[in-house]
Short mmCIF file of the C-alpha atoms (twelve columns), coordinates in Angstrom:
data_MODEL
# 
_entry.id   MODEL 
# 
loop_
_atom_site.group_PDB 
_atom_site.id 
_atom_site.type_symbol 
_atom_site.label_atom_id 
_atom_site.label_alt_id 
_atom_site.label_comp_id 
_atom_site.label_asym_id 
_atom_site.label_seq_id 
_atom_site.Cartn_x 
_atom_site.Cartn_y 
_atom_site.Cartn_z 
_atom_site.pdbx_PDB_model_num 
ATOM 1   C CA . MET A 1   -45.567 159.753 -61.240  1 
ATOM 2   C CA . GLU A 2   -44.848 157.599 -58.196  1 
ATOM 3   C CA . PHE A 3   -46.485 154.656 -60.006  1 
ATOM 4   C CA . LEU A 4   -44.144 155.098 -62.992  1 
ATOM 5   C CA . THR A 5   -41.104 155.403 -60.748  1 
ATOM 6   C CA . ARG A 6   -42.004 152.216 -58.870  1 
ATOM 7   C CA . HIS A 7   -42.517 150.273 -62.099  1 
ATOM 8   C CA . THR A 8   -39.303 151.672 -63.584  1 
ATOM 9   C CA . ARG A 9   -37.359 150.408 -60.556  1 
ATOM 10  C CA . THR A 10  -39.044 147.009 -60.918  1 
ATOM 11  C CA . LEU A 11  -38.126 146.857 -64.616  1 
ATOM 12  C CA . VAL A 12  -34.478 147.782 -63.928  1 
ATOM 13  C CA . LEU A 13  -34.290 145.138 -61.192  1 
ATOM 14  C CA . PHE A 14  -35.799 142.512 -63.501  1 
ATOM 15  C CA . ILE A 15  -33.345 143.318 -66.308  1 
ATOM 16  C CA . SER A 16  -30.403 143.225 -63.859  1 
ATOM 17  C CA . LEU A 17  -31.463 139.832 -62.531  1 
ATOM 18  C CA . LEU A 18  -31.971 138.533 -66.066  1 
ATOM 19  C CA . LEU A 19  -28.516 139.684 -67.210  1 
ATOM 20  C CA . GLY A 20  -26.966 138.287 -64.047  1 
ATOM 21  C CA . SER A 21  -28.603 134.894 -64.566  1 
ATOM 22  C CA . ILE A 22  -27.397 134.836 -68.186  1 
ATOM 23  C CA . GLY A 23  -23.828 135.564 -67.030  1 
ATOM 24  C CA . VAL A 24  -23.941 132.828 -64.386  1 
ATOM 25  C CA . SER A 25  -25.468 130.385 -66.893  1 
ATOM 26  C CA . GLU A 26  -22.691 131.071 -69.421  1 
ATOM 27  C CA . ALA A 27  -19.997 130.645 -66.777  1 
ATOM 28  C CA . GLN A 28  -21.521 127.331 -65.680  1 
ATOM 29  C CA . LYS A 29  -21.710 126.168 -69.296  1 
ATOM 30  C CA . ASN A 30  -18.064 127.084 -69.901  1 
ATOM 31  C CA . ASN A 31  -16.971 125.292 -66.721  1 
ATOM 32  C CA . ALA A 32  -18.840 122.196 -67.864  1 
ATOM 33  C CA . LEU A 33  -17.208 122.401 -71.303  1 
ATOM 34  C CA . PHE A 34  -13.774 122.836 -69.722  1 
ATOM 35  C CA . ASP A 35  -14.295 119.765 -67.525  1 
ATOM 36  C CA . GLN A 36  -15.615 117.828 -70.517  1 
ATOM 37  C CA . GLY A 37  -12.506 118.733 -72.506  1 
ATOM 38  C CA . THR A 38  -10.283 117.675 -69.604  1 
ATOM 39  C CA . LYS A 39  -11.965 114.254 -69.483  1 
ATOM 40  C CA . HIS A 40  -11.531 113.819 -73.236  1 
ATOM 41  C CA . TYR A 41  -7.868  114.783 -72.956  1 
ATOM 42  C CA . ALA A 42  -7.262  112.328 -70.095  1 
ATOM 43  C CA . ALA A 43  -8.845  109.585 -72.237  1 
ATOM 44  C CA . GLY A 44  -6.542  110.393 -75.157  1 
ATOM 45  C CA . GLN A 45  -9.410  111.867 -77.182  1 
ATOM 46  C CA . TYR A 46  -7.492  114.991 -78.140  1 
ATOM 47  C CA . GLN A 47  -9.674  116.210 -81.013  1 
ATOM 48  C CA . GLN A 48  -12.808 115.911 -78.843  1 
ATOM 49  C CA . ALA A 49  -11.010 117.866 -76.118  1 
ATOM 50  C CA . ILE A 50  -10.157 120.584 -78.646  1 
ATOM 51  C CA . ASP A 51  -13.762 120.714 -79.837  1 
ATOM 52  C CA . SER A 52  -15.003 121.279 -76.259  1 
ATOM 53  C CA . TRP A 53  -12.430 123.949 -75.444  1 
ATOM 54  C CA . LYS A 54  -12.936 125.766 -78.762  1 
ATOM 55  C CA . LEU A 55  -16.594 126.248 -77.829  1 
ATOM 56  C CA . ILE A 56  -15.385 128.212 -74.790  1 
ATOM 57  C CA . GLU A 57  -13.035 130.274 -76.971  1 
ATOM 58  C CA . LYS A 58  -15.970 131.252 -79.201  1 
ATOM 59  C CA . THR A 59  -17.611 132.971 -76.197  1 
ATOM 60  C CA . ASP A 60  -14.557 135.289 -75.920  1 
ATOM 61  C CA . ASN A 61  -13.738 133.880 -72.479  1 
ATOM 62  C CA . GLU A 62  -9.979  133.643 -72.723  1 
ATOM 63  C CA . SER A 63  -7.598  132.344 -70.082  1 
ATOM 64  C CA . ALA A 64  -4.040  131.040 -69.942  1 
ATOM 65  C CA . ALA A 65  -5.352  127.637 -68.780  1 
ATOM 66  C CA . LEU A 66  -7.708  127.351 -71.766  1 
ATOM 67  C CA . TYR A 67  -5.024  128.246 -74.319  1 
ATOM 68  C CA . TYR A 68  -2.442  126.032 -72.592  1 
ATOM 69  C CA . ASN A 69  -4.763  123.025 -72.734  1 
ATOM 70  C CA . LEU A 70  -5.609  123.682 -76.392  1 
ATOM 71  C CA . ALA A 71  -1.897  123.886 -77.194  1 
ATOM 72  C CA . ASN A 72  -1.196  120.604 -75.396  1 
ATOM 73  C CA . ALA A 73  -3.982  118.840 -77.298  1 
ATOM 74  C CA . TYR A 74  -2.766  120.142 -80.665  1 
ATOM 75  C CA . TYR A 75  0.791   119.116 -79.766  1 
ATOM 76  C CA . ARG A 76  -0.437  115.589 -79.026  1 
ATOM 77  C CA . LEU A 77  -1.952  115.520 -82.522  1 
ATOM 78  C CA . ASN A 78  1.388   116.680 -84.015  1 
ATOM 79  C CA . LYS A 79  -0.171  119.895 -85.261  1 
ATOM 80  C CA . VAL A 80  2.802   122.235 -84.950  1 
ATOM 81  C CA . ALA A 81  1.323   125.610 -85.940  1 
ATOM 82  C CA . PRO A 82  -1.812  125.499 -83.735  1 
ATOM 83  C CA . SER A 83  0.152   124.205 -80.737  1 
ATOM 84  C CA . ILE A 84  2.707   127.031 -80.967  1 
ATOM 85  C CA . TYR A 85  -0.070  129.549 -81.616  1 
ATOM 86  C CA . TYR A 86  -1.948  128.623 -78.440  1 
ATOM 87  C CA . TYR A 87  1.202   128.354 -76.297  1 
ATOM 88  C CA . GLU A 88  2.041   131.894 -77.410  1 
ATOM 89  C CA . LYS A 89  -1.526  133.013 -76.596  1 
ATOM 90  C CA . ALA A 90  -1.233  131.446 -73.142  1 
ATOM 91  C CA . LEU A 91  2.149   133.119 -72.610  1 
ATOM 92  C CA . GLN A 92  0.652   136.529 -73.384  1 
ATOM 93  C CA . LEU A 93  -1.710  136.079 -70.423  1 
ATOM 94  C CA . ALA A 94  0.803   134.373 -68.116  1 
ATOM 95  C CA . PRO A 95  4.273   135.579 -69.198  1 
ATOM 96  C CA . ASN A 96  6.079   134.010 -66.225  1 
ATOM 97  C CA . ASP A 97  4.532   130.532 -66.377  1 
ATOM 98  C CA . SER A 98  7.397   128.019 -66.601  1 
ATOM 99  C CA . ASP A 99  5.180   125.150 -67.825  1 
ATOM 100 C CA . ILE A 100 3.983   127.200 -70.793  1 
ATOM 101 C CA . LYS A 101 7.548   128.246 -71.631  1 
ATOM 102 C CA . ASN A 102 8.855   124.672 -71.418  1 
ATOM 103 C CA . ASN A 103 6.093   123.214 -73.580  1 
ATOM 104 C CA . LEU A 104 6.450   126.046 -76.084  1 
ATOM 105 C CA . GLY A 105 10.123  125.112 -76.364  1 
ATOM 106 C CA . PHE A 106 9.222   121.487 -77.132  1 
ATOM 107 C CA . ALA A 107 6.712   122.577 -79.779  1 
ATOM 108 C CA . GLU A 108 9.229   124.950 -81.374  1 
ATOM 109 C CA . ASN A 109 11.705  122.076 -81.707  1 
ATOM 110 C CA . ALA A 110 9.223   120.447 -84.106  1 
ATOM 111 C CA . ARG A 111 9.441   123.380 -86.550  1 
ATOM 112 C CA . VAL A 112 11.328  123.123 -89.829  1 
ATOM 113 C CA . ASP A 113 12.743  126.651 -89.629  1 
ATOM 114 C CA . ALA A 114 15.659  127.267 -87.277  1 
ATOM 115 C CA . ILE A 115 16.081  131.038 -87.287  1 
ATOM 116 C CA . GLN A 116 18.905  132.688 -85.374  1 
ATOM 117 C CA . THR A 117 17.741  135.783 -83.519  1 
ATOM 118 C CA . LEU A 118 19.625  139.043 -83.829  1 
ATOM 119 C CA . PRO A 119 21.811  139.833 -80.792  1 
ATOM 120 C CA . LYS A 120 20.064  142.204 -78.385  1 
ATOM 121 C CA . THR A 121 21.548  145.136 -76.537  1 
ATOM 122 C CA . PHE A 122 21.710  145.198 -72.744  1 
ATOM 123 C CA . ILE A 123 18.901  147.781 -72.619  1 
ATOM 124 C CA . ALA A 124 16.689  145.678 -74.910  1 
ATOM 125 C CA . LYS A 125 17.217  142.655 -72.656  1 
ATOM 126 C CA . MET A 126 16.356  144.726 -69.575  1 
ATOM 127 C CA . TYR A 127 13.143  145.916 -71.227  1 
ATOM 128 C CA . GLU A 128 12.217  142.324 -72.093  1 
ATOM 129 C CA . ARG A 129 12.689  141.243 -68.475  1 
ATOM 130 C CA . LEU A 130 10.618  144.206 -67.345  1 
ATOM 131 C CA . TYR A 131 7.768   143.412 -69.734  1 
ATOM 132 C CA . ALA A 132 7.822   139.769 -68.608  1 
ATOM 133 C CA . ILE A 133 7.140   140.695 -64.977  1 
ATOM 134 C CA . ALA A 134 3.475   141.472 -65.590  1 
ATOM 135 C CA . THR A 135 0.928   142.270 -68.293  1 
ATOM 136 C CA . PHE A 136 -0.474  145.720 -69.049  1 
ATOM 137 C CA . GLU A 137 -3.706  144.815 -67.218  1 
ATOM 138 C CA . THR A 138 -1.766  143.878 -64.068  1 
ATOM 139 C CA . TRP A 139 0.218   147.130 -64.071  1 
ATOM 140 C CA . ALA A 140 -2.999  149.109 -64.656  1 
ATOM 141 C CA . LYS A 141 -4.789  147.392 -61.760  1 
ATOM 142 C CA . THR A 142 -1.755  147.936 -59.522  1 
ATOM 143 C CA . THR A 143 -1.781  151.636 -60.428  1 
ATOM 144 C CA . VAL A 144 -5.455  151.974 -59.495  1 
ATOM 145 C CA . ALA A 145 -4.900  150.105 -56.217  1 
ATOM 146 C CA . LEU A 146 -1.947  152.340 -55.311  1 
ATOM 147 C CA . ALA A 147 -4.023  155.444 -56.103  1 
ATOM 148 C CA . LEU A 148 -6.774  154.307 -53.738  1 
ATOM 149 C CA . ILE A 149 -4.319  153.397 -50.979  1 
ATOM 150 C CA . SER A 150 -2.432  156.692 -51.336  1 
ATOM 151 C CA . VAL A 151 -5.609  158.790 -51.202  1 
ATOM 152 C CA . LEU A 152 -6.926  156.800 -48.243  1 
ATOM 153 C CA . CYS A 153 -3.658  157.222 -46.314  1 
ATOM 154 C CA . PHE A 154 -3.669  160.945 -47.042  1 
ATOM 155 C CA . LEU A 155 -7.237  161.286 -45.752  1 
ATOM 156 C CA . ILE A 156 -6.349  159.344 -42.612  1 
ATOM 157 C CA . TYR A 157 -3.278  161.568 -42.163  1 
ATOM 158 C CA . TYR A 158 -5.497  164.635 -42.472  1 
ATOM 159 C CA . PHE A 159 -8.006  163.527 -39.832  1 
ATOM 160 C CA . VAL A 160 -5.951  161.382 -37.433  1 
ATOM 161 C CA . GLU A 161 -4.563  162.824 -34.229  1 
ATOM 162 C CA . GLY A 162 -1.028  162.394 -32.960  1 
ATOM 163 C CA . SER A 163 2.164   163.440 -34.713  1 
ATOM 164 C CA . GLY A 164 3.543   159.877 -34.859  1 
ATOM 165 C CA . LYS A 165 0.492   158.488 -36.636  1 
ATOM 166 C CA . LYS A 166 0.336   161.502 -38.950  1 
ATOM 167 C CA . ARG A 167 3.957   160.956 -39.952  1 
ATOM 168 C CA . VAL A 168 3.377   157.253 -40.739  1 
ATOM 169 C CA . PHE A 169 0.323   157.896 -42.913  1 
ATOM 170 C CA . LEU A 170 1.941   160.860 -44.664  1 
ATOM 171 C CA . ILE A 171 5.071   158.865 -45.542  1 
ATOM 172 C CA . THR A 172 2.912   155.926 -46.709  1 
ATOM 173 C CA . SER A 173 0.824   158.257 -48.852  1 
ATOM 174 C CA . ILE A 174 3.882   159.871 -50.460  1 
ATOM 175 C CA . ALA A 175 5.515   156.473 -51.077  1 
ATOM 176 C CA . GLY A 176 2.261   155.246 -52.621  1 
ATOM 177 C CA . PHE A 177 2.099   158.202 -55.002  1 
ATOM 178 C CA . ILE A 178 5.729   157.655 -56.045  1 
ATOM 179 C CA . LEU A 179 5.068   153.971 -56.730  1 
ATOM 180 C CA . LEU A 180 1.878   154.966 -58.529  1 
ATOM 181 C CA . PHE A 181 3.827   156.992 -61.081  1 
ATOM 182 C CA . VAL A 182 6.307   154.124 -61.522  1 
ATOM 183 C CA . THR A 183 3.561   151.555 -62.184  1 
ATOM 184 C CA . LEU A 184 1.731   154.025 -64.435  1 
ATOM 185 C CA . ALA A 185 4.882   154.424 -66.524  1 
ATOM 186 C CA . LEU A 186 5.287   150.636 -66.667  1 
ATOM 187 C CA . ALA A 187 1.645   150.203 -67.701  1 
ATOM 188 C CA . TYR A 188 2.031   152.788 -70.464  1 
ATOM 189 C CA . SER A 189 5.320   151.296 -71.641  1 
ATOM 190 C CA . THR A 190 3.968   147.737 -71.619  1 
ATOM 191 C CA . TYR A 191 0.855   148.822 -73.515  1 
ATOM 192 C CA . ASN A 192 2.961   150.517 -76.196  1 
ATOM 193 C CA . ASN A 193 5.256   147.497 -76.431  1 
ATOM 194 C CA . VAL A 194 2.320   145.135 -76.970  1 
ATOM 195 C CA . ASN A 195 0.580   147.354 -79.515  1 
ATOM 196 C CA . LYS A 196 3.614   148.290 -81.585  1 
ATOM 197 C CA . ASP A 197 4.057   144.652 -82.615  1 
ATOM 198 C CA . THR A 198 1.631   142.309 -84.341  1 
ATOM 199 C CA . PRO A 199 3.100   138.842 -83.784  1 
ATOM 200 C CA . ALA A 200 1.743   136.019 -85.903  1 
ATOM 201 C CA . ILE A 201 2.305   132.315 -86.550  1 
ATOM 202 C CA . ILE A 202 2.714   130.771 -89.995  1 
ATOM 203 C CA . PHE A 203 -0.077  128.216 -90.531  1 
ATOM 204 C CA . ALA A 204 0.711   127.218 -94.119  1 
ATOM 205 C CA . GLU A 205 2.857   124.095 -94.496  1 
ATOM 206 C CA . SER A 206 5.307   126.226 -96.462  1 
ATOM 207 C CA . VAL A 207 5.181   129.702 -97.982  1 
ATOM 208 C CA . SER A 208 7.466   131.739 -100.211 1 
ATOM 209 C CA . VAL A 209 8.233   135.170 -98.784  1 
ATOM 210 C CA . LYS A 210 8.411   137.591 -101.704 1 
ATOM 211 C CA . LYS A 211 10.391  140.757 -102.269 1 
ATOM 212 C CA . GLU A 212 7.205   142.579 -103.275 1 
ATOM 213 C CA . ALA A 213 3.475   142.042 -102.708 1 
ATOM 214 C CA . ASN A 214 2.754   139.898 -105.767 1 
ATOM 215 C CA . LEU A 215 3.203   136.261 -106.811 1 
ATOM 216 C CA . GLY A 216 5.509   137.151 -109.699 1 
ATOM 217 C CA . SER A 217 8.016   138.868 -107.429 1 
ATOM 218 C CA . GLU A 218 11.391  137.398 -106.519 1 
ATOM 219 C CA . THR A 219 11.413  134.998 -103.559 1 
ATOM 220 C CA . ASN A 220 13.453  136.237 -100.612 1 
ATOM 221 C CA . PHE A 221 13.220  133.083 -98.486  1 
ATOM 222 C CA . GLU A 222 10.912  130.235 -97.490  1 
ATOM 223 C CA . LEU A 223 9.054   129.798 -94.204  1 
ATOM 224 C CA . HIS A 224 7.234   126.800 -92.767  1 
ATOM 225 C CA . GLU A 225 4.396   126.186 -90.336  1 
ATOM 226 C CA . GLY A 226 4.895   127.180 -86.716  1 
ATOM 227 C CA . THR A 227 7.404   129.977 -87.369  1 
ATOM 228 C CA . LYS A 228 6.726   133.177 -85.474  1 
ATOM 229 C CA . VAL A 229 6.836   136.419 -87.449  1 
ATOM 230 C CA . ASN A 230 5.978   140.042 -86.832  1 
ATOM 231 C CA . LEU A 231 3.398   141.566 -89.168  1 
ATOM 232 C CA . LEU A 232 4.533   145.072 -90.084  1 
ATOM 233 C CA . GLU A 233 1.817   146.151 -92.528  1 
ATOM 234 C CA . THR A 234 -0.831  144.839 -94.895  1 
ATOM 235 C CA . GLU A 235 -1.569  145.648 -98.531  1 
ATOM 236 C CA . GLY A 236 -4.657  143.968 -99.936  1 
ATOM 237 C CA . ASP A 237 -4.245  140.203 -99.501  1 
ATOM 238 C CA . TRP A 238 -0.556  140.549 -98.649  1 
ATOM 239 C CA . GLY A 239 1.316   141.242 -95.443  1 
ATOM 240 C CA . ARG A 240 4.866   142.497 -94.920  1 
ATOM 241 C CA . ILE A 241 6.603   140.530 -92.197  1 
ATOM 242 C CA . ILE A 242 9.927   140.470 -90.408  1 
ATOM 243 C CA . ILE A 243 11.474  137.409 -88.740  1 
ATOM 244 C CA . ALA A 244 13.817  137.098 -85.774  1 
ATOM 245 C CA . ASN A 245 17.016  137.406 -87.831  1 
ATOM 246 C CA . GLY A 246 15.883  140.722 -89.337  1 
ATOM 247 C CA . LYS A 247 14.884  139.454 -92.790  1 
ATOM 248 C CA . GLU A 248 11.742  140.982 -94.299  1 
ATOM 249 C CA . GLY A 249 9.354   140.213 -97.125  1 
ATOM 250 C CA . TRP A 250 5.781   139.843 -98.300  1 
ATOM 251 C CA . LEU A 251 3.511   136.813 -98.081  1 
ATOM 252 C CA . PRO A 252 -0.206  136.068 -98.553  1 
ATOM 253 C CA . ILE A 253 -2.012  137.151 -95.383  1 
ATOM 254 C CA . GLU A 254 -4.041  133.917 -95.381  1 
ATOM 255 C CA . THR A 255 -0.892  131.907 -94.610  1 
ATOM 256 C CA . LEU A 256 -0.554  133.289 -91.079  1 
ATOM 257 C CA . LYS A 257 -2.652  133.893 -87.984  1 
ATOM 258 C CA . THR A 258 -2.074  136.891 -85.730  1 
ATOM 259 C CA . LEU A 259 -1.832  136.405 -81.984  1 
# 
């Protein structure tokens, strides 16, 4: 029995080391690919840079820097839809990054469609500012950190001697729990806000948006590559979308790419 236990521990250790080495190897490979792409970009070899960075994307290792660089390379090649797509992807991970916002603005100026957005209420604008402060993951991590700090302060309050110290740790613990509920609410709200929408970018050079989900239906309006839409639902090979001015319609799902 002891022999089996010893060998089981050895096997677990071996597997852990193997998985760890695979993770380190993949990270090193991705770093090398990122650097390779950067060198290609600096040399004006934009397609080669894209090819290197896309290999990283295939490993599901996403980052704002990766998407931002991909967007810049596509923009240099005058590919409007992919550049906007990757700027938007980068902005999802780094919503307050001014460089991403500025470059996205330049890319959007290259679009054919100039769509006026519907006026937003004061509350809607406040919610947008709130969601832009941090991502769902950041709020969730902050909530966990506050929970740990609050519990730790309460335990210290319970065991520490001296009324002055007890008061400080008790107040800190209570304040932490209050902030915890605030950040938890923000995390929940941000999560719902992200998941209620399915933003997408038009990749087709031009597409007719139909009144119904079939080619014979009346055309509501035309859209062109790079325009951002919100996918409301799908029906077979068709998707119902809404654009910033409130207009809706159906288009072939293959003409867009969801973010």
